[in-house]
N, C-alpha and C positions, 0 to 999 in steps of 0.2 A: 882726538875728537874735535870736529869743527862745529861750533854752535853758531846758529844764525837766527836772525829775526824772521817772522813769518813773511814779511815783505821781501827779504832777501831770498828766502826759500822759493817763493813764487817767481822771483826774477830768474833764478837759476833754472827752474823747471821750464819756464817760458823759453829761455835760451836753448835748452836741450830740444825744444819742440820746433825751433826755427827752421830746421831742415826737413820737417815732416811733410810728406805729401799724401793727402787723403785719397783713398781709392774711391772710384765712382762705380755704382752698379745701377742697373735698371730693374725695378721690381714692379710687380702687379699692384694695382691700387689697394688690394686686400692686405698687402704687406707694407704699405707706405705710411700708415698713420704714425705721427710723432717723429718721422724721419725729417731730415733737412735736405731741401732740394739742392742738388749740385749744379744744376743748370736751370736757366729760365724755362718755364713750361709755357708753351704757346697754344693758341687755338688751332685745332686741326681743320676746322670749318667755321663758317660764319655762325653766329648765334643770335637769334634762332636761325636754323639752317633753311628755313622756308617761311613764307608769309603765313601767319596763323591767326586764329580767332581767339580773342581774350575771354570769350564766354560762349555759352550755348546761344545759337541764333540762326540766322538765315543769310547766306551769301548771295548777293545779287550783283548785276551790272548797275552802273549809275542809273538811277530810276527817274522816270518822268511821270510815274503814276503811283498808286497806292496798293494795287492788287497784283499778286504774283502766283504762278503755278509752281508747286513744289515738285521737282522732277527726280530728286534723290535725297537720301538721308545717309550721312556718313559719320563714323565715330573716329576717335583719335587713332592715328596710325594708318588710316585709310585715305587713299587719294581718289578724288573724282576728277578724271581727265577728259570727260566728254565735253562737247560744246554746250554753252549756256547762252541762250538768246535773251533778248530784251523781254521782260515780262515773266522770266523764269527765275527760280530760286533753288538753292540746295540747302537742306537742313543739315547743320553741323554742330558738333559738340566742342566744348572748351579745349583749346589746344590744337584743333584740327587745322590741317593745311587748307588755306583758302584756294579754291580753283582759280586757274590762271585767268579765266574770262571775267572774274568778279573783282570789284574794287571797293565793295562796301559790305559790312555785316550789320544786319538788323538784330538787336537783342530780342530774344523770344518774348520778353515782357512787353515789347512794343508792337506786337502783332496779335490779330485774332485769326484763328485758323478754323476753317470748315472743310473737312476732307482734305483734298490736295490743293486747296486755295488758301492764301493768307492775305490779310488786309493790314497794312501798316497804319498804326494809330497815332504815331508820334513823328514829328518832322526830324529826319536824319540827313545831315549834309552828305553829299557824295564823297567817297573816300574815307568814311568814318570807320572806326573800330577794327582796324587791321594792324596787327603788330608786324612791322616790316622785317624782312630778312636782314640779319646783321645788325639789328637794333642795338644790341649790347656790345658786340665786337666783331671784327672781321678776321678772316683767315690769316694766321701768322702773328696776330697780336699777342703780346706778352700778357698772360693772365695771372701767373704766379712767378715772382722774381726768384732768382737764385738766392740761396741762403734763407729760405722761408721754412719754418717748422710747420709741417703739414697737419692741419686740423681736419676734422670731419668736413667742415665747410669748404676748406681748400681742396680736399679730395673730390668732393661733389662737383666743384667747378672744373677740376682737371678732367674728370670722367665725362661731365656734360659737354665739354668742348672736344671730345673725341680721343682723349689720351688713354691708352691701355697699358703703357709702360712708363714708369715714372723714374727720372734720373735723381738718385739720392746718394749721399755719402755712405760708404760702407760702414756697418757697425764696428765700433772699436772692439777688438778682440782682447779680452781681459782674463788674466789668470788671477784668481782670488784665493789667497792662502790664509788659513787660521793656524795658530801655533800654540802648542802647549799640551803636556800630558794630563793636565788637570781638566781638560775639556772633554765632555762626552756629548754625543748627539741625542736628540729626543728619542725616547724609547729604550735607550741603553741603560744598563744598571749604573747608578751613580754611587761611588764609594765616598766615604768621609774624606774631605780635602779636595773633592772634585766639584765642578760646576757644569751646568749645561752650556753648550756652545751657542750662546745667544748672538754672538757676532756673525755667525754663519747666516742667521736669519734676519740680521740687520743690514749687512752690507751686500749680500748677493742681490736681494731685491732692489736696493738703492742703485747698485751698479747697473742693473737692467733698466731701472727707471730712467737713468741718464744715458741710455743708449748703448750700454755694453753688452757684448755677447760673451757670457761668463762661463769659464771653466773653474770648478771648485776643487781644492785639494787641501787636506789637513796634514800639517807637519808636526810631528812630536818634537819635543826638545831633548830627546834622549841621545846622548853622544854615540851610543852603539848603533843608532839608526841613521846617523848623519850622512854617511856616504851613499846609502840607498836613497835617502830623501833628496840629496843633491842631484842624483841621477834622475829621479822622478820629476823634480822641478825643472831640470834642464830640458827634459823631453816635452813637458807640458808648455814650457815657455817659448818653444822654438818659433812659433809664428805669431806671438802675441805682441800687441802694441803697448800694453800696460800690465804691470804686475802690481797688485795691491795686497798687502798682507797686514794682519793684525797680530800683535804679540811678538815677543822675541827680539825687540830692538832696544831694550834698556841695557843695564850694565850688570845684570844677573849672571850667575855662572852658567845657566842653561839658555841664555838668549842667543840663539844660533842663527837667526835670519841674516845678519850681516856676513857671517861665514858662508852661508849658502849663496848669497849674492856675489861675494868675492869669487867663489868657485865658478860662478857662471860668467865671470869676466866683467863684472859691473865696475864702473867708475863712480865713486861716491861724489855726490853733490853737496851733502851736508850730513851730519850725524846727530843733530839735536836742534830743537827750535826753542827760542826764548818766549814761550807763552804757557799759559795755564788755562785749563788742563790741556795736555797734548804735547808736552815738551819732548817726550820719548818719541823719536821719529827718525826716519832714514830716507834720504832721497838719492837716487842713482840712475845710471843709464847703461844699458848694454848695447854695444854696436857689433853686429856680426854679419859679415858678408853683405853689407849694404842695408841690412835691416836694423832698425832701432827699437829697443824696448825700454820704456820709462818705468822706473820703480818707485813706489811709495810704500815704505814700511811704517805702519801706524802702531800706536800703542795698543796693547791688548785690553786696556780698560775701556768699557763701553763709551762713557761720556767723553773721554779724551780722544778716542779714535773717531767718534761722531763729529767732534769739532774739526779735527784735522781733515777728515774726509770732505766736509763741506768747504773748508777753506782752501784745500789743495787739490783733491781728486776731482771734484765737480767742475772747476774751471778747465781742467785738462780734458775731461770727458767731453765737455761741451765744445771745446776747440777741436778735438780729434773728430768729432761727429759733424763738424762744419758749422756750428752756431757762431754767429757774429758777436753776440754779447754773452760773455761767459760769467758775468758777475750777478750776484743776487741783488735785488733792489734794497736800498737803505731807507729807513724810516726813523725820523727823530720823534721820540715819544717821552712819556714820563713813567717813572718806576711805580709799580703797584705795591711793591714791598721793598724794604731796605735791603741793600747788599752790604754785609758787614766785613767782607774780605779786604785785606790789604793787597796792594798790587805792585809787588816788586818787579814784575814783568807784565807785558800785555796780557789781559785776561778776556776770555770769551765765555759768557754766561748763558747757559741754556734756559729757555723759558717760553712763555706763550704771549703772543701779541693779541690783544682784543681791543674792541672799541667801546668806550663808555661815554654816553651822551655825545657820540660823534668824534671823540678824541682818542687817539691811540695810546694804549697803556700796556707796558711790558711787565709781566709778573714773573720773576725768576723762579726756577724750580726750587723745591724745598731743600733738596740735598745737592750741593755744588761740588762734590768731590769727583775725582777723575774716574772712580769706579762706580759711580751712581748709575743705576739702570732704569728705575721705575719712571723717572721723568721723561724718558724718551718717548713714552706712549703718547704724550700730548705736546711735545716741543715743536714749535713752528718758527722759532726765531733764535738768533744768537745776538746777545748784546756785547758790544765792544767797549772795554774799559782800558784806557791807555795806561801804560806804565807810569807809576808814581801817583795815580789818582787815589785820594783817600777814600775810605768807606763811604758809600752813597746812601743818603736817607730816602725814605719813601717820598715820592713826588719829584725827585731830582730828574732833570732832563737826561736822556741817554740815547745813543744811536744804536739801532739794531739792524741786523741783516735778516730780511724776511725769507725764510726757507720754503714756505708754501703758503698758498692763499689762505686768508682768514675767512672762515665760514660765516 
């Protein structure tokens, strides 16, 4: 068994990813939210693509008088392409294309209208109040760089500039496995000694949140089913980029996940990590016919696997999906409650970051065991406590990884 630090585990996983080449696909804007641009997105046309009015008003030629005859009224999306002589005006609405013969727009508030005649009541310099074609950008300009995570605002820009197919990195194909005969799914009869499969509802959504296209399968740890389950996992793993499993990687008699991975031809990268919680862990890689599948075997205990997932799986998912920055932001804050644990190895403590009088405060969860579950409902940060650090009193400074935004 090869035991490594969390830093070494990440280094080995990064090394296994060094030859990975992400696939690129073109998707509709409706499917692009949250994806990472694989190429720069450019403007298909000038923006705006025509001269337009910034408000409701009257388009005229450069005027020498104050009175005009209104010869037409147009709304947004309508073009007036007839001639407009001196002394004539076209009534138009906000955003309308300004007729070619006109070089000035008079706001409607600056005129008095009687029938088809208007009189300008304020002095307007010639050439005023027309938004020029290409004011914001010209055709071919880069509007969204490669490597950008597409927000609603970014998609609005891409569509507004004429893009109907968006180049993004293909979603990471993930096989997610839970393990153990003690696990039952919601709605199934639970016998004494069994628990509900909460990990299935923790990690499948998290994998999807971080860009994974997830296939789920449950593996029992029954020896009599091992061969059939090896065959099933082999079939499901065939085209996957990543396998994430929870459970079955410790030293128990029925911890069969390493056997399954060995049968699939995996090369182990490590067998255990010196951290708490989350030391039970397996890293490996399968290389078959030019295709590579990375493996992360996590503990079956919820808190332990939650920590390892964020420390190991999330950076991998972000990298596979094309994100440039794979790390969580770090914040230095103060402890809201004491942490009484000794730290013979690096420790990662779950809790909640809040702000009190403008200062960041980290409050650890009440239960800090590897099997703790309830605290996951409000955890938004992990505190890092270095090996050898003594128990920490309330108010002590501490460094945390912020997993999600503080409301």
